[in-house]
C-alpha positions as CSV (number, residue, x, y, z in Angstrom):
1,M,-36.0,-79.7,-24.6
2,S,-33.9,-79.3,-27.7
3,L,-30.1,-79.5,-27.6
4,R,-29.8,-75.7,-28.4
5,T,-32.1,-74.8,-25.5
6,R,-30.1,-77.0,-23.1
7,A,-26.8,-75.4,-24.1
8,A,-28.3,-71.9,-23.6
9,A,-29.6,-72.8,-20.1
10,A,-26.2,-74.3,-19.1
11,E,-24.4,-71.2,-20.2
12,A,-26.8,-69.0,-18.2
13,N,-26.3,-71.2,-15.1
14,K,-22.5,-71.0,-15.5
15,S,-22.5,-67.2,-15.7
16,S,-24.7,-66.8,-12.7
17,F,-22.6,-69.3,-10.7
18,V,-19.4,-67.4,-11.4
19,D,-21.0,-64.0,-10.6
20,E,-22.5,-65.2,-7.3
21,N,-19.4,-66.9,-6.0
22,S,-16.9,-65.1,-3.8
23,T,-13.4,-64.0,-4.8
24,A,-12.0,-66.8,-2.7
25,H,-13.9,-69.4,-4.7
26,H,-12.8,-67.9,-7.9
27,D,-9.2,-68.2,-6.7
28,A,-9.8,-71.8,-5.7
29,L,-11.1,-72.6,-9.3
30,I,-8.0,-71.0,-10.7
31,G,-5.8,-73.0,-8.3
32,K,-7.5,-76.2,-9.3
33,R,-7.0,-75.6,-13.0
34,I,-3.4,-74.8,-12.4
35,T,-2.9,-77.9,-10.2
36,R,-4.5,-80.2,-12.9
37,S,-2.3,-78.5,-15.5
38,Q,0.8,-79.1,-13.5
39,A,-0.1,-82.8,-12.9
40,R,-0.7,-83.4,-16.6
41,A,2.3,-81.4,-17.9
42,P,5.0,-80.5,-15.3
43,Q,7.1,-79.0,-18.0
44,D,4.5,-76.2,-18.5
45,K,4.9,-74.9,-15.0
46,S,6.1,-71.5,-16.1
47,A,3.1,-71.2,-18.5
48,A,0.7,-72.1,-15.7
49,S,2.2,-69.5,-13.4
50,Q,1.8,-66.9,-16.1
51,T,-1.9,-67.9,-16.5
52,Q,-2.5,-67.6,-12.8
53,G,-0.9,-64.1,-12.7
54,T,-3.0,-62.9,-15.6
55,Q,-6.3,-64.1,-14.2
56,A,-5.6,-62.8,-10.7
57,K,-4.3,-59.4,-11.9
58,G,-7.4,-57.6,-10.5
59,L,-6.9,-59.1,-7.1
60,A,-3.2,-58.3,-7.0
61,D,-3.8,-54.6,-7.7
62,R,-5.8,-54.4,-4.5
63,R,-3.2,-55.9,-2.3
64,N,-0.5,-54.1,-0.3
65,P,2.8,-55.2,-1.8
66,L,4.5,-54.9,1.7
67,Q,1.9,-57.4,3.3
68,S,1.3,-61.1,2.8
69,I,0.4,-62.2,-0.7
70,G,-2.7,-64.0,0.5
71,N,-4.1,-60.9,2.3
72,R,-6.8,-60.1,-0.2
73,N,-9.0,-58.0,2.2
74,Q,-6.3,-55.4,2.8
75,A,-7.3,-52.0,1.7
76,P,-5.3,-50.7,-1.4
77,A,-2.1,-49.0,-0.1
78,H,-0.7,-45.9,-1.8
79,R,2.9,-46.3,-3.1
80,Q,5.4,-44.8,-0.7
81,P,7.7,-42.1,-2.1
82,V,11.2,-43.3,-2.8
83,K,13.5,-42.1,0.0
84,T,16.7,-40.4,-0.9
85,H,19.9,-42.2,-0.1
86,K,21.8,-41.4,3.0
87,P,25.3,-42.7,3.2
88,S,24.9,-44.0,6.7
89,A,23.4,-43.3,10.1
90,K,24.3,-40.0,11.7
91,K,27.3,-41.2,13.7
92,P,28.7,-38.7,16.2
93,A,32.0,-38.4,14.2
94,V,30.3,-37.7,10.9
95,A,27.8,-35.3,12.5
96,A,30.7,-33.4,14.0
97,V,32.4,-33.1,10.6
98,R,29.1,-31.8,9.2
99,R,28.9,-29.2,12.0
100,E,32.5,-28.3,11.2
101,G,31.5,-27.8,7.6
102,M,28.7,-25.5,8.6
103,Q,31.0,-23.5,10.8
104,T,33.6,-23.4,8.1
105,R,31.0,-22.0,5.7
106,R,29.9,-19.4,8.2
107,S,33.4,-18.4,9.0
108,L,34.2,-17.9,5.3
109,S,31.0,-15.8,4.9
110,R,31.6,-13.6,8.0
111,M,35.2,-12.7,7.2
112,K,35.7,-9.2,6.1
113,N,36.9,-8.0,2.7
114,A,40.3,-9.2,1.5
115,A,42.1,-5.9,1.7
116,P,41.4,-5.2,5.4
117,A,42.0,-8.8,6.3
118,K,45.4,-8.9,4.7
119,S,46.4,-5.7,6.4
120,E,45.6,-7.0,9.9
121,E,48.5,-7.0,12.3
122,K,49.8,-10.5,13.1
123,A,51.1,-11.8,16.4
124,P,54.8,-11.2,16.9
125,K,56.9,-14.1,15.7
126,E,60.1,-15.4,17.1
127,S,63.1,-13.7,15.7
128,H,65.1,-15.5,13.1
129,T,68.2,-15.3,15.3
130,D,66.5,-17.2,18.1
131,L,65.2,-19.8,15.7
132,T,68.6,-20.3,14.2
133,T,69.9,-20.9,17.8
134,N,67.2,-23.5,18.4
135,L,68.0,-25.4,15.2
136,S,71.7,-25.4,16.1
137,A,70.7,-27.3,19.2
138,L,69.2,-29.9,17.0
139,G,72.5,-30.4,15.2
140,F,72.0,-28.2,12.1
141,A,75.1,-26.5,10.7
142,V,73.6,-23.0,10.4
143,P,76.0,-20.3,9.4
144,L,76.6,-17.7,12.0
145,G,75.3,-14.2,11.4
146,I,72.3,-15.2,9.4
147,Q,69.4,-12.9,10.2
148,K,66.9,-13.9,7.5
149,P,67.3,-16.4,4.7
150,T,67.3,-14.7,1.3
151,K,65.3,-16.6,-1.4
152,P,65.3,-16.0,-5.1
153,Q,62.1,-14.5,-6.4
154,T,61.5,-16.7,-9.5
155,L,61.5,-20.4,-9.9
156,A,64.3,-20.3,-12.5
157,D,66.5,-18.4,-10.1
158,K,65.7,-20.9,-7.3
159,L,66.7,-23.8,-9.5
160,E,69.9,-22.1,-10.6
161,A,70.9,-21.1,-7.1
162,K,70.2,-24.4,-5.4
163,H,71.0,-27.6,-7.1
164,V,71.4,-29.2,-10.5
165,L,69.6,-32.5,-11.2
166,P,71.7,-35.4,-12.5
167,E,71.5,-36.1,-16.2
168,R,70.7,-39.7,-15.5
169,F,69.6,-41.3,-12.3
170,D,70.5,-44.9,-13.3
171,D,74.3,-44.1,-13.4
172,L,75.2,-44.5,-9.8
173,P,78.5,-43.3,-8.4
174,V,80.7,-45.8,-6.8
175,T,80.1,-44.5,-3.3
176,I,76.3,-44.5,-3.6
177,E,74.2,-47.5,-2.6
178,D,71.7,-48.9,-5.0
179,I,68.5,-48.9,-2.9
180,D,66.5,-50.8,-5.6
181,I,68.8,-53.8,-5.9
182,G,66.9,-55.6,-3.1
183,D,63.5,-55.3,-5.0
184,K,64.5,-57.5,-7.9
185,D,62.1,-60.2,-6.7
186,F,59.2,-57.7,-6.3
187,P,58.0,-56.5,-9.7
188,E,55.3,-54.3,-8.2
189,F,58.2,-52.0,-7.0
190,C,59.4,-51.6,-10.6
191,P,63.1,-51.8,-9.7
192,D,64.3,-51.5,-13.3
193,Y,62.4,-48.3,-13.8
194,A,62.3,-46.6,-10.4
195,K,65.3,-44.4,-11.0
196,D,64.0,-43.1,-14.3
197,V,60.5,-42.6,-12.8
198,Y,61.7,-40.5,-10.0
199,G,64.1,-38.6,-12.2
200,Y,61.1,-37.7,-14.4
201,L,59.1,-36.6,-11.3
202,F,61.9,-34.3,-10.2
203,K,62.0,-32.6,-13.6
204,R,58.2,-32.5,-13.9
205,E,57.4,-30.9,-10.6
206,S,58.5,-27.4,-11.7
207,T,55.6,-27.4,-14.2
208,F,53.0,-27.7,-11.4
209,H,54.7,-25.5,-8.9
210,I,52.7,-22.3,-8.1
211,T,55.1,-19.4,-7.6
212,D,52.6,-16.5,-8.2
213,D,50.8,-14.8,-5.3
214,Y,47.3,-15.5,-6.6
215,M,45.7,-14.2,-3.4
216,S,46.7,-10.7,-4.1
217,E,46.8,-10.8,-7.9
218,M,43.7,-12.7,-8.8
219,Q,41.6,-13.9,-5.9
220,T,41.0,-10.6,-4.1
221,D,38.0,-11.9,-2.2
222,I,39.9,-14.8,-0.6
223,T,42.6,-14.5,2.0
224,P,45.3,-17.1,3.2
225,K,43.3,-17.4,6.4
226,M,40.2,-18.5,4.5
227,R,42.3,-21.0,2.6
228,G,43.6,-22.4,5.9
229,V,40.1,-22.7,7.4
230,L,39.0,-24.7,4.3
231,I,42.0,-27.0,4.3
232,D,41.7,-27.6,8.0
233,W,38.1,-28.8,7.5
234,L,39.1,-30.9,4.4
235,I,41.7,-32.8,6.6
236,E,38.8,-33.9,8.9
237,V,36.6,-34.9,5.9
238,H,39.6,-36.9,4.5
239,L,40.0,-38.7,7.8
240,K,36.3,-39.5,8.1
241,F,36.1,-40.9,4.6
242,K,39.3,-42.9,5.2
243,L,40.9,-41.8,2.0
244,L,44.5,-42.3,0.8
245,Q,47.2,-39.7,1.7
246,E,47.7,-39.0,-2.0
247,T,44.1,-37.9,-2.2
248,L,44.5,-35.2,0.4
249,H,47.7,-33.8,-1.1
250,L,46.2,-33.9,-4.7
251,T,43.1,-32.1,-3.4
252,I,45.2,-29.2,-2.0
253,N,47.2,-29.0,-5.2
254,T,44.1,-29.0,-7.3
255,I,42.6,-26.1,-5.2
256,D,45.7,-24.0,-5.5
257,R,46.1,-24.6,-9.2
258,Y,42.5,-23.8,-9.9
259,L,42.5,-20.6,-7.8
260,S,45.7,-19.4,-9.5
261,G,43.9,-19.6,-12.9
262,L,41.8,-17.0,-14.6
263,T,38.6,-17.7,-12.7
264,V,37.7,-15.4,-9.8
265,I,36.0,-17.2,-7.0
266,D,33.7,-15.7,-4.4
267,R,34.3,-16.6,-0.8
268,N,30.8,-18.2,-0.6
269,R,31.9,-20.7,-3.3
270,L,35.3,-21.5,-1.8
271,Q,33.9,-24.6,0.1
272,L,32.3,-25.8,-3.1
273,V,35.7,-25.6,-4.8
274,G,37.2,-27.6,-1.9
275,V,34.7,-30.5,-1.9
276,T,34.8,-30.7,-5.7
277,A,38.5,-30.9,-5.8
278,M,38.4,-33.7,-3.3
279,L,35.8,-35.5,-5.5
280,I,38.1,-35.2,-8.5
281,A,41.2,-36.4,-6.5
282,S,39.2,-39.3,-5.1
283,K,38.3,-40.4,-8.6
284,F,42.0,-40.2,-9.6
285,E,43.5,-42.0,-6.6
286,E,40.9,-44.2,-4.9
287,I,39.6,-47.6,-5.8
288,Y,36.2,-46.9,-4.2
289,A,35.7,-43.1,-4.4
290,P,33.0,-41.3,-2.5
291,E,30.0,-40.3,-4.5
292,V,28.5,-36.9,-5.1
293,R,25.7,-37.5,-2.6
294,D,28.4,-38.2,0.1
295,F,29.8,-34.8,-0.4
296,I,26.4,-33.2,-0.4
297,Y,25.7,-35.0,2.9
298,I,29.0,-33.9,4.5
299,T,28.4,-30.3,3.6
300,D,24.9,-30.5,5.2
301,N,23.2,-29.9,1.8
302,A,24.9,-26.6,1.3
303,Y,25.3,-27.4,-2.4
304,N,23.2,-29.6,-4.7
305,R,24.3,-32.2,-7.1
306,E,24.1,-29.9,-10.1
307,E,26.4,-27.3,-8.5
308,I,29.1,-29.8,-7.7
309,L,29.0,-31.3,-11.3
310,V,29.2,-27.9,-12.9
311,M,32.2,-27.0,-10.7
312,E,33.8,-30.3,-11.5
313,R,33.6,-29.5,-15.2
314,K,35.0,-26.0,-14.6
315,I,38.0,-27.4,-12.7
316,L,38.7,-30.1,-15.2
317,N,38.6,-27.7,-18.1
318,T,40.7,-25.1,-16.3
319,L,43.5,-27.6,-15.4
320,G,43.3,-29.4,-18.7
321,F,42.7,-32.8,-17.1
322,K,46.3,-32.8,-15.8
323,F,46.3,-34.6,-12.4
324,G,49.4,-36.7,-12.6
325,V,51.1,-34.2,-10.3
326,P,54.4,-35.0,-8.4
327,L,53.5,-34.7,-4.8
328,C,55.7,-34.4,-1.7
329,L,54.5,-37.7,-0.5
330,H,56.0,-39.4,-3.6
331,F,59.4,-37.9,-3.0
332,L,59.2,-38.6,0.7
333,R,58.8,-42.4,0.1
334,R,61.9,-42.4,-2.1
335,M,63.9,-40.4,0.4
336,S,62.8,-42.5,3.4
337,K,63.9,-45.6,1.5
338,S,67.3,-44.1,0.8
339,A,67.6,-43.1,4.5
340,E,66.4,-46.5,5.7
341,A,63.8,-44.7,7.9
342,D,61.7,-46.7,10.3
343,P,57.9,-46.3,10.3
344,Q,57.9,-43.8,13.2
345,T,60.4,-41.5,11.5
346,H,58.5,-41.8,8.2
347,T,55.2,-40.9,9.9
348,L,56.8,-38.0,11.7
349,A,58.0,-36.6,8.3
350,K,54.5,-37.1,6.9
351,Y,53.1,-35.1,9.9
352,F,55.5,-32.2,9.1
353,M,54.4,-32.2,5.5
354,E,50.7,-32.3,6.3
355,M,51.2,-29.4,8.8
356,T,52.5,-27.3,6.0
357,L,49.3,-27.6,3.9
358,T,47.5,-24.8,5.6
359,D,50.5,-22.4,5.2
360,Y,49.9,-20.5,2.0
361,H,53.3,-18.8,1.8
362,L,55.3,-22.0,2.4
363,M,53.4,-23.7,-0.4
364,Q,54.3,-20.8,-2.7
365,N,58.0,-20.5,-1.7
366,Y,59.1,-24.2,-1.8
367,K,58.7,-27.1,-4.2
368,Q,57.2,-30.4,-3.2
369,S,60.5,-32.3,-3.2
370,E,62.1,-29.5,-1.1
371,I,59.3,-29.8,1.5
372,A,59.7,-33.6,1.6
373,A,63.4,-33.4,2.1
374,A,63.1,-30.7,4.8
375,S,60.5,-32.8,6.6
376,L,62.6,-35.9,6.6
377,C,65.7,-34.0,7.7
378,L,63.8,-32.4,10.7
379,A,62.3,-35.8,11.6
380,R,65.7,-37.5,11.6
381,K,67.1,-34.7,13.9
382,M,64.2,-35.1,16.3
383,M,64.7,-38.9,16.4
384,D,68.5,-38.4,17.1
385,L,69.6,-40.1,13.9
386,D,72.8,-39.5,12.0
387,N,73.4,-36.6,9.7
388,W,72.2,-36.0,6.2
389,N,74.6,-38.5,4.6
390,E,75.8,-38.8,1.1
391,N,73.3,-41.5,0.1
392,I,70.3,-39.3,1.1
393,V,71.9,-36.3,-0.7
394,Y,72.1,-38.2,-3.9
395,Y,68.5,-39.6,-4.0
396,S,66.9,-36.4,-2.6
397,T,69.1,-34.1,-4.8
398,Y,69.3,-31.7,-1.8
399,D,72.2,-30.9,0.4
400,E,71.5,-30.0,4.0
401,D,72.3,-26.3,3.4
402,D,69.8,-26.1,0.6
403,I,66.9,-27.2,2.8
404,T,67.8,-25.3,6.0
405,P,65.5,-22.3,5.3
406,C,62.6,-24.7,4.7
407,V,63.4,-26.6,7.9
408,M,63.4,-23.4,9.9
409,E,59.8,-22.6,8.7
410,I,58.5,-26.1,9.4
411,F,60.1,-26.0,12.8
412,Q,58.4,-22.7,13.6
413,I,55.0,-24.2,12.6
414,I,55.5,-27.3,14.8
415,K,56.6,-25.2,17.8
416,N,53.5,-23.0,17.6
417,S,51.1,-25.9,16.8
418,P,49.7,-26.3,20.4
419,R,48.5,-22.7,20.2
420,A,47.6,-22.6,16.5
421,K,44.0,-22.1,15.2
422,F,44.1,-25.1,12.9
423,Q,44.1,-28.3,15.0
424,A,42.7,-31.0,12.6
425,C,46.1,-32.3,11.6
426,R,47.6,-32.2,15.1
427,K,44.6,-34.1,16.5
428,K,44.9,-36.7,13.7
429,Y,48.6,-37.4,14.4
430,S,48.0,-37.5,18.1
431,S,46.3,-40.9,17.9
432,N,48.0,-44.3,18.4
433,R,47.4,-45.1,14.8
434,F,50.1,-42.6,13.8
435,F,52.5,-43.4,16.8
436,R,51.4,-40.1,18.5
437,V,54.1,-38.3,16.6
438,A,52.4,-34.9,17.2
439,H,53.2,-35.2,20.9
440,L,56.7,-36.4,20.2
441,A,57.4,-33.4,17.9
442,E,56.1,-31.0,20.5
443,E,58.3,-32.5,23.2
444,Q,61.4,-32.4,21.1
445,A,60.6,-28.8,20.1
446,E,60.3,-27.8,23.8
447,N,63.6,-29.5,24.7
448,V,65.6,-27.2,22.4
449,L,63.9,-24.0,23.5
């Protein structure tokens, strides 16, 4: 037989041998070649692995990627659809907040038109004379004969009628203690700039203070009661997400400033404004802010991602990206430091400030620094501490007589809190984490009745 004929016969035998052998034998041949290649040249291990993957591509396509690599007889499995992300398992607490969100949305939808709602008769409140008597029992120097505190109508009149800010906060009088002198070894407290920073905040807060009654002038489809329902639910969301206190106060400030703008919001979109405002505030204040899908989940898929992002752009453009707002929490920290307040007194003042968030008219009539000063003053009275001394007057820029009307309204809110509709803040500060200051405030309020 000639050499050419032998070569042709060998090629035919080789082809039939490969066709008749099983897939397992084919893999064995591939494995032997790879093993010999690795023995001769260990440095070509990566090239051998690539060769193995290329030749076994047809087999890999028929394998289930979730099963063992060697299971070649497994029937081809269809690719499973990618599941959407859920922040976590449905814990009872989160599920309760989602149910509260649904109830909030239903409550906002079921409420009647704004005009009839605003004309509803309210429950009779305690007379101002009786409230003055109660505050006198706490130690306030309330002038006799006051029936109702008269407040200026405009912010300019309020500033002129109340107090004048010092020209410079770093020029301390002789009788005033320097509360920053002990922070010289702590650069994170910025002791060299603290006085100027807070002086700037006092002058800046008038720019962000909302004095107009936007509920009656602009947002005719929204009532103060609807705003209170939304904020009460946002307090629960804020607690479940474990966000900073600044985030909550900035959220409420963002909602009010946006609603006081030129955009008219339907009541069905009010909850969307609330969660979007909290998203923006979280991005501004938090290190690890909740994502859009977290807010979609907490609202029980009431709004989709596109709706939240569109509303975010509207709020940012309306407010001009201005979110460096002086908050009452900023002023309270400075005032508590000047008063040498202990943690329980400071927490009690924070509770009073947070209880005012659902009150639309109190937000409109008083500035952030005034609410902070009144909250601290009332907290000190309930803790049986000394009077509003000269050191606190200087750093808060408020005399006790200036904040007495605001103290009266906060005291009224605390006294009615056990019977109030909005209970999220009260439940929050009834826990041991916050020294159970809600119960402490109610006991003190009952003692002076």
